[in-house]
VMD Tcl script that draws the C-alpha trace (Angstrom):
set ca {
  {21.87 10.41 106.71}
  {20.51 11.46 110.31}
  {20.61 10.22 113.90}
  {17.76 9.80 116.38}
  {18.84 9.71 119.58}
  {15.50 8.88 121.87}
  {13.74 11.78 120.30}
  {16.12 14.41 121.69}
  {18.60 16.71 119.09}
  {21.85 16.23 119.18}
  {23.18 20.02 119.50}
  {21.58 22.69 121.13}
  {21.13 24.83 117.72}
  {17.67 26.36 117.08}
  {15.76 24.85 114.08}
  {14.74 27.26 111.18}
  {12.90 26.78 107.87}
  {14.65 27.61 104.81}
  {11.97 30.31 104.35}
  {12.65 31.51 108.22}
  {16.75 31.44 107.09}
  {16.29 33.83 104.12}
  {13.83 35.93 105.62}
  {16.39 36.78 108.17}
  {19.23 37.15 105.98}
  {16.78 39.84 103.63}
  {16.37 41.68 106.41}
  {19.81 41.88 107.83}
  {21.00 42.84 104.49}
  {18.26 45.45 104.33}
  {19.32 46.77 107.56}
  {23.38 46.50 107.14}
  {22.73 48.03 104.01}
  {19.87 50.28 103.84}
  {21.05 53.34 101.41}
  {24.27 53.21 99.75}
  {25.67 54.62 96.50}
  {27.44 51.75 94.34}
  {30.03 52.93 91.43}
  {30.61 50.51 88.79}
  {29.96 49.72 85.35}
  {26.16 49.25 83.51}
  {26.35 45.67 82.24}
  {23.86 43.34 80.49}
  {20.97 46.47 79.51}
  {18.48 45.77 77.28}
  {15.98 48.34 78.38}
  {12.81 48.70 80.39}
  {11.03 45.13 81.07}
  {7.52 44.92 79.19}
  {6.55 45.66 82.94}
  {8.30 48.82 82.90}
  {10.86 47.52 85.50}
  {14.57 47.86 84.01}
  {17.22 44.34 85.13}
  {21.39 45.02 84.68}
  {23.90 44.78 86.69}
  {26.55 46.95 88.11}
  {30.04 45.74 87.78}
  {34.21 46.57 87.90}
  {37.66 45.12 87.43}
  {37.07 42.54 90.41}
  {33.08 42.07 91.26}
  {29.39 42.34 90.02}
  {25.95 43.31 91.71}
  {22.73 42.56 90.43}
  {20.53 45.67 89.99}
  {16.70 46.24 89.93}
  {14.61 50.04 89.03}
  {11.68 49.12 89.56}
  {8.87 51.28 86.91}
  {8.05 54.08 89.14}
  {11.65 55.09 89.67}
  {13.00 54.48 86.42}
  {10.14 57.45 84.80}
  {12.19 59.92 87.08}
  {15.10 59.28 85.69}
  {17.42 62.72 84.15}
  {18.46 60.24 81.39}
  {18.41 56.27 80.64}
  {21.03 53.76 81.53}
  {22.62 52.49 78.78}
  {25.09 49.46 78.10}
  {29.18 50.27 79.69}
  {27.80 53.86 80.52}
  {29.69 54.42 84.17}
  {26.89 55.32 86.81}
  {26.93 56.03 90.77}
  {23.57 53.99 92.28}
  {22.35 55.21 95.41}
  {19.67 52.79 96.69}
  {19.64 49.90 99.41}
  {20.70 46.53 98.75}
  {18.32 43.38 99.35}
  {18.16 39.71 98.51}
  {15.89 37.46 96.90}
  {14.44 34.47 99.26}
  {13.22 32.83 95.44}
  {16.98 32.13 94.15}
  {19.57 33.13 96.74}
  {20.35 36.08 94.61}
  {21.55 39.45 96.43}
  {20.69 42.68 94.23}
  {20.88 47.03 95.25}
  {17.44 48.47 93.93}
  {18.10 52.03 92.21}
  {16.54 54.64 93.86}
  {18.15 57.63 91.88}
  {21.06 57.27 89.13}
  {23.66 59.59 87.81}
  {26.62 59.55 85.35}
  {29.67 59.21 87.35}
  {31.32 62.96 86.64}
  {30.94 64.91 83.16}
  {33.83 62.80 82.00}
  {31.26 60.17 81.83}
  {28.07 62.13 79.82}
  {30.70 63.63 77.62}
  {32.10 60.37 76.08}
  {28.55 59.23 76.04}
  {28.35 62.88 73.61}
  {31.20 61.74 71.71}
  {30.01 58.56 71.17}
  {27.04 58.99 70.20}
  {27.90 62.18 68.01}
  {30.27 59.75 66.10}
  {26.98 56.90 66.19}
  {24.76 59.94 64.13}
  {27.54 62.02 62.08}
  {28.20 58.13 60.65}
  {24.70 58.51 59.49}
  {24.76 61.43 57.60}
  {22.68 63.06 60.09}
  {25.44 66.32 60.20}
  {26.39 66.87 57.04}
  {26.65 70.25 55.46}
  {24.83 68.94 52.12}
  {21.36 68.27 54.28}
  {21.46 71.94 55.72}
  {18.82 74.39 54.36}
  {19.60 77.57 53.56}
  {17.16 80.08 55.93}
  {14.00 82.45 54.05}
  {14.98 86.39 54.05}
  {11.75 86.73 54.94}
  {9.34 83.87 56.85}
  {5.52 84.71 57.41}
  {5.18 82.30 59.85}
  {8.06 81.31 62.27}
  {7.49 78.33 64.85}
  {9.03 78.33 68.33}
  {9.71 74.75 70.22}
  {9.96 75.92 74.37}
  {8.80 76.44 77.22}
  {5.79 78.42 77.97}
  {6.23 80.35 80.70}
  {9.74 81.00 80.78}
  {12.03 83.99 79.84}
  {13.29 82.80 76.70}
  {9.77 82.74 74.81}
  {9.19 86.28 76.19}
  {13.01 87.61 74.71}
  {12.03 85.90 71.70}
  {8.60 87.12 70.90}
  {10.22 90.55 71.57}
  {12.87 90.79 69.43}
  {10.73 89.82 66.70}
  {8.28 92.21 67.55}
  {11.21 95.28 67.55}
  {12.81 93.63 64.57}
  {9.96 92.74 62.11}
  {6.87 91.83 63.42}
  {5.21 87.96 61.80}
  {3.13 85.60 63.27}
  {5.03 83.12 65.61}
  {3.80 79.80 66.46}
  {4.63 78.13 70.08}
  {4.49 74.63 70.61}
  {5.00 74.42 74.99}
  {7.19 71.88 75.22}
  {9.27 70.54 78.65}
  {13.09 71.33 78.31}
  {14.59 69.26 80.59}
  {13.86 66.79 83.01}
  {11.35 63.45 81.85}
  {9.90 62.90 79.24}
  {11.08 66.37 78.04}
  {12.90 65.22 74.62}
  {9.94 63.19 73.27}
  {7.93 66.15 73.70}
  {10.38 67.71 71.59}
  {10.67 65.54 68.83}
  {7.08 65.15 68.63}
  {6.60 69.14 68.65}
  {8.91 69.28 65.21}
  {7.41 66.23 63.61}
  {3.95 68.01 64.81}
  {5.22 71.70 63.00}
  {6.33 69.65 59.90}
  {3.33 67.84 59.90}
  {0.98 71.26 58.93}
  {-1.31 71.71 55.81}
  {0.80 75.00 54.14}
  {-2.60 75.62 53.14}
  {-4.76 74.64 56.35}
  {-6.16 75.68 59.30}
  {-3.11 76.25 61.55}
  {-0.37 77.66 58.99}
  {2.90 75.88 58.28}
  {6.07 78.08 60.00}
  {8.41 78.46 57.04}
  {11.33 78.85 59.90}
  {11.22 77.10 63.39}
  {13.52 77.76 66.26}
  {14.03 75.36 69.29}
  {15.51 77.46 71.90}
  {16.24 76.88 76.14}
  {18.18 78.71 78.48}
  {21.03 78.07 80.08}
  {22.18 75.62 82.49}
  {24.03 72.12 83.24}
  {24.88 69.55 80.94}
  {22.59 67.23 82.64}
  {20.01 70.56 82.59}
  {20.50 70.39 78.56}
  {20.53 66.70 78.56}
  {17.54 66.49 76.74}
  {18.64 67.62 73.41}
  {21.32 65.20 73.75}
  {18.58 62.39 73.11}
  {18.87 60.33 69.73}
  {14.85 61.15 68.90}
  {15.01 65.37 69.53}
  {18.65 64.86 67.05}
  {16.95 62.50 64.53}
  {13.94 64.94 64.14}
  {15.34 67.75 63.64}
  {18.06 66.41 60.85}
  {14.58 64.83 59.19}
  {12.71 68.98 59.79}
  {12.28 70.33 56.27}
  {11.68 73.27 57.58}
  {14.44 74.97 58.21}
  {15.22 74.54 61.69}
  {17.35 77.22 63.97}
  {18.79 75.55 67.06}
  {18.97 77.75 69.81}
  {20.11 75.18 73.27}
  {22.10 77.31 76.19}
  {24.37 80.40 75.55}
  {27.03 80.55 73.30}
  {29.19 78.36 74.93}
  {26.80 75.85 75.39}
  {26.86 73.14 72.65}
  {24.33 69.62 72.19}
  {23.69 67.24 69.34}
  {20.90 69.24 68.13}
  {23.03 72.43 66.94}
  {24.36 69.78 65.07}
  {21.27 68.32 63.02}
  {20.13 71.87 62.83}
  {20.46 74.10 59.46}
  {22.04 76.89 61.86}
  {23.39 77.41 65.20}
  {22.50 80.64 67.24}
  {24.28 81.58 70.30}
  {21.29 83.08 72.36}
  {18.00 82.80 72.22}
  {17.59 86.38 71.62}
  {20.37 85.43 68.44}
  {18.17 83.03 66.68}
  {15.03 85.78 66.33}
  {17.61 88.31 64.68}
  {18.67 85.33 62.52}
  {15.08 84.51 62.06}
  {13.75 88.09 61.02}
  {15.08 91.13 58.89}
  {15.04 94.52 60.81}
  {11.78 95.99 59.35}
  {13.12 99.89 59.97}
  {16.75 98.70 58.09}
  {14.31 97.13 55.31}
  {12.48 100.47 54.79}
  {15.33 102.58 55.16}
  {16.73 100.53 52.52}
  {13.92 100.42 50.07}
  {13.85 104.11 50.41}
  {16.65 105.21 49.33}
  {16.32 102.70 46.22}
  {13.86 104.11 45.31}
  {15.51 107.30 45.58}
  {18.69 106.37 43.54}
  {16.27 104.79 40.88}
  {14.20 108.58 41.08}
  {17.40 109.78 40.51}
  {18.27 107.51 38.01}
  {15.75 108.18 35.95}
  {15.51 111.57 36.12}
  {19.19 111.75 34.73}
  {18.55 109.16 31.92}
  {15.35 111.84 31.18}
  {17.55 114.99 30.89}
  {19.90 112.75 28.84}
  {17.80 111.25 26.16}
  {16.37 115.49 25.82}
  {19.72 116.48 24.84}
  {20.16 113.86 23.06}
  {16.80 114.56 20.51}
  {17.12 118.70 20.59}
  {20.95 117.27 18.71}
  {19.32 115.40 16.26}
  {16.34 118.41 16.12}
  {18.85 120.61 14.99}
  {20.91 118.48 12.61}
  {17.66 118.17 10.42}
  {16.61 120.09 8.15}
  {13.42 121.93 7.65}
  {10.66 120.83 6.25}
  {10.46 123.77 3.50}
  {13.89 122.58 2.31}
  {12.91 118.35 2.40}
  {10.32 119.84 -0.56}
  {11.82 122.78 -2.28}
  {13.48 119.93 -4.84}
  {10.42 117.84 -4.82}
  {8.05 120.20 -5.51}
  {10.43 122.02 -8.39}
  {11.07 118.32 -9.96}
  {7.25 118.62 -10.02}
  {6.24 121.44 -11.50}
  {8.85 120.98 -14.29}
  {6.83 117.69 -14.89}
  {3.80 119.33 -15.12}
  {4.88 122.44 -17.16}
  {6.03 119.18 -19.78}
  {3.12 117.43 -19.61}
  {0.63 119.03 -22.47}
  {3.71 118.81 -25.02}
  {3.93 115.33 -23.99}
  {0.60 114.89 -24.71}
  {0.96 116.79 -28.03}
  {4.23 114.96 -29.48}
  {2.89 111.57 -28.30}
  {-0.73 111.52 -30.34}
  {1.39 112.88 -33.92}
  {3.07 110.44 -33.55}
  {0.61 108.07 -32.80}
  {-1.00 109.86 -35.95}
  {2.02 109.07 -38.26}
  {2.77 106.02 -37.50}
  {-1.33 104.59 -38.08}
  {-1.06 106.39 -41.84}
  {2.76 104.49 -42.57}
  {0.62 100.99 -41.70}
  {-2.82 102.19 -43.73}
  {-0.74 103.19 -46.69}
  {0.25 99.15 -46.76}
  {-3.71 97.89 -46.88}
  {-4.68 98.15 -50.65}
  {-7.70 96.05 -52.12}
  {-5.98 94.31 -54.94}
  {-3.39 92.65 -52.65}
  {-6.58 91.87 -50.03}
  {-8.42 90.24 -53.01}
  {-4.78 88.33 -54.40}
  {-4.35 86.67 -50.50}
  {-8.03 86.08 -50.32}
  {-7.55 83.70 -53.40}
  {-4.58 81.98 -52.52}
  {-6.53 80.90 -49.32}
  {-9.52 80.07 -51.00}
  {-6.98 77.72 -53.39}
  {-4.91 76.18 -50.69}
  {-8.25 75.17 -48.30}
  {-9.41 73.47 -52.12}
  {-6.42 71.58 -52.65}
  {-6.85 70.17 -48.55}
  {-10.23 69.24 -48.90}
  {-9.39 66.96 -52.57}
  {-6.55 65.43 -50.50}
  {-8.78 64.38 -47.30}
  {-11.54 63.31 -49.87}
  {-9.30 60.92 -51.59}
  {-8.28 60.17 -47.73}
  {-11.72 58.99 -46.57}
  {-12.03 56.81 -50.36}
  {-9.07 55.44 -48.85}
  {-10.13 54.54 -46.14}
  {-13.31 53.26 -47.09}
  {-11.34 50.64 -49.06}
  {-9.90 48.82 -46.76}
  {-12.65 48.88 -44.44}
  {-15.16 46.71 -46.97}
  {-11.55 44.40 -47.16}
  {-12.30 43.81 -43.29}
  {-15.08 43.23 -43.34}
  {-14.81 40.51 -46.50}
  {-12.18 39.28 -44.60}
  {-14.85 38.86 -41.60}
  {-17.59 36.83 -43.32}
  {-15.50 34.49 -44.96}
  {-13.91 33.43 -41.04}
  {-17.54 33.86 -39.77}
  {-18.52 31.33 -43.39}
  {-16.20 28.72 -41.87}
  {-16.71 29.24 -37.90}
  {-19.34 26.94 -38.05}
  {-17.11 23.41 -39.69}
  {-14.30 24.80 -36.46}
  {-16.38 24.60 -34.09}
  {-18.40 20.73 -35.20}
  {-14.57 19.66 -35.62}
  {-13.38 21.23 -31.89}
  {-17.06 19.82 -30.55}
  {-16.66 16.01 -31.93}
  {-13.00 15.85 -29.74}
  {-14.72 17.30 -26.93}
  {-16.78 14.35 -26.64}
  {-14.57 11.30 -26.84}
  {-12.01 13.56 -24.31}
  {-15.03 13.39 -22.25}
  {-15.88 9.43 -23.12}
  {-12.62 8.99 -22.08}
  {-12.02 10.24 -18.92}
  {-15.73 8.79 -18.04}
  {-14.74 5.20 -18.58}
  {-10.86 6.14 -16.54}
  {-13.28 7.63 -13.18}
  {-15.94 4.69 -13.68}
  {-12.50 1.70 -13.28}
  {-10.75 3.75 -10.67}
  {-14.20 3.97 -8.01}
  {-14.90 -0.13 -8.79}
  {-11.42 -0.63 -7.55}
  {-11.40 1.82 -4.72}
  {-14.78 -0.23 -3.55}
  {-13.49 -3.27 -4.43}
  {-10.56 -1.98 -1.34}
  {-12.77 -0.67 0.85}
  {-15.01 -3.71 1.16}
  {-11.59 -6.44 1.82}
  {-10.70 -4.27 4.10}
  {-13.75 -3.91 5.69}
  {-14.22 -7.45 6.13}
  {-10.26 -7.87 7.89}
  {-11.91 -5.82 10.47}
  {-14.91 -7.04 11.24}
  {-13.32 -10.68 10.87}
  {-11.40 -9.22 13.34}
  {-13.93 -8.00 15.52}
  {-15.79 -11.04 15.93}
  {-13.35 -12.95 16.87}
  {-12.50 -10.36 19.80}
  {-16.04 -9.86 20.44}
  {-17.16 -11.56 23.85}
  {-20.04 -13.21 22.05}
  {-17.77 -15.86 20.76}
  {-17.33 -16.68 24.13}
  {-20.63 -17.15 25.25}
  {-21.59 -19.25 22.75}
  {-19.17 -21.75 24.06}
  {-21.60 -22.39 26.93}
  {-21.06 -18.86 29.34}
  {-22.55 -16.27 30.65}
  {-22.32 -12.82 31.50}
  {-23.61 -11.43 35.15}
  {-25.06 -7.73 35.19}
  {-26.25 -6.18 37.90}
  {-29.13 -3.25 38.50}
  {-27.56 -0.60 36.65}
  {-25.97 -3.27 33.99}
  {-22.64 -3.10 34.85}
  {-20.91 -6.57 34.80}
  {-20.06 -8.10 37.88}
  {-16.56 -9.75 38.15}
  {-16.85 -10.53 41.73}
  {-19.31 -12.68 44.53}
  {-18.65 -10.01 46.87}
  {-20.11 -7.20 44.90}
  {-23.09 -9.21 45.20}
  {-25.55 -9.19 48.43}
  {-28.99 -11.46 48.95}
  {-31.97 -10.09 47.24}
  {-30.21 -8.26 44.36}
  {-31.87 -8.33 40.73}
  {-29.06 -9.57 38.18}
  {-29.81 -10.16 34.74}
  {-27.89 -13.45 33.23}
  {-26.74 -12.87 28.83}
  {-26.33 -15.74 27.68}
  {-25.04 -16.31 24.19}
  {-29.20 -16.47 22.05}
  {-29.95 -13.41 24.70}
  {-30.77 -12.03 28.31}
  {-32.69 -13.70 31.38}
  {-33.86 -11.94 34.72}
  {-32.90 -13.46 38.54}
  {-32.61 -13.37 42.01}
  {-29.36 -13.83 44.02}
  {-30.39 -15.67 47.14}
  {-27.40 -14.64 49.33}
  {-24.52 -12.71 49.44}
  {-20.84 -13.31 48.52}
  {-17.96 -13.56 50.41}
  {-15.21 -10.68 49.22}
  {-11.60 -12.58 49.45}
  {-8.99 -10.87 51.72}
  {-7.90 -8.86 49.68}
  {-11.04 -7.15 48.64}
  {-12.21 -5.85 52.47}
  {-9.71 -3.25 51.63}
  {-10.64 -1.84 48.92}
  {-13.71 -0.12 48.64}
  {-17.04 -1.93 47.94}
  {-18.38 0.52 45.30}
  {-18.23 -1.66 42.24}
  {-15.80 -0.51 38.92}
  {-17.06 1.26 36.08}
  {-17.62 -1.00 33.08}
  {-14.96 -1.56 31.02}
  {-15.02 0.86 28.03}
  {-14.33 -1.67 24.86}
  {-11.70 0.53 22.47}
  {-11.98 1.36 18.60}
  {-11.37 -1.05 16.60}
  {-9.99 1.77 13.36}
}
mol new
graphics top color blue
foreach p $ca { graphics top sphere $p radius 0.5 }
foreach p [lrange $ca 0 end-1] q [lrange $ca 1 end] { graphics top cylinder $p $q radius 0.2 }
display resetview
């Protein structure tokens, strides 16, 4: 409600529009708080927006202020803000006229002291350690003599020169350098991509896959080494299938990649010393081992030679070994002739004793005995043949008698079969007649049922069946239209007709489809 006094304002206060008042407040706030440093805890941070800007709030135990980091400023930050982190933000305070709110536009952001960063590192260390990324069981042994070494570091610093110089002095091998940024925005992603890139190389590809990796950086403050505390770098180091040496900072500097690496070197130079052995020491060791091996071989040969000589002294000479066999051979050769003569005499005497028992009368007696034995056996054989012939004749006589009586027996069996066949034929005729009688009765009964159910009996009482042009029965007048040809079936035949007007479908028929129903199907009566 307002009062109007002849068009004059009741007060001398200046009149502003809402936009003018909001703009004036905005200029006043930005002038009074053009550059401020605010210490507080990050709240409501959900990462950068799809536009690239980051929106969150800074709070303490009594107040809260909205904050925004524009896309260009966010990409230049040394570290990413995280929920709950205590920070010191530098920027200017401004208002947002659209919602009558004020906020701070952050230009730089830094943790609130080293204690905050250490707390963040400890929290991240506990989180990654709980996932098992720092377990000793995941650590891999370094190869004793690698053929290719991959180095992830800055290509312009003194670190890479120290590593190359130390490797060249100790044991020159092929070194692959993956240049990356070791601090600043995006350095963590570059280091992680370099580790994964080395692991993605094929062992037999154009670029050889390294046998060991060295991630190196010189010393610096906690903020300078912050990239090696990024979660993406730690995970890449833990996932590496190639043994990895962490050489970040000086001996007193510790980062999270040191826990995930397979081994930590105190300095980049120390990492080079861990990666390769000293070639001169290996050569000296090989020469010492070769000398020891040669000395062992010489001593072994001397011992074997002395053993052979001792065995040779213990063995008899060749003449001593052959003396006894030679004497036995000479004695056997001397007694061989006498032995042959005695053997011949003994054989002759044995032959004479056998010949003395061979006389002609003895042979004739033996022949007569054998002839008599043969005659007796022939006589017994003739008698056995005669008995077998008599038995065969009796069997033949019995078989002839059986064959003579066979026709009579066959005739008797044939008469019996004919009589049995006649009886079976009469029984079959009777059964067939009974079966036909039952079938005729059943067919007559079913025919009577068919006739009682046939619609033609209804036609005989004066009714008719109307069929359309497709010879389908028409049950309703609504199914016919003017000028349609129909057939009228009576009891004695069919006549054709033409409709003069269409039928009016009932209300229930209008809702249904006008397509005539299919003709009813008559079921089987059997």
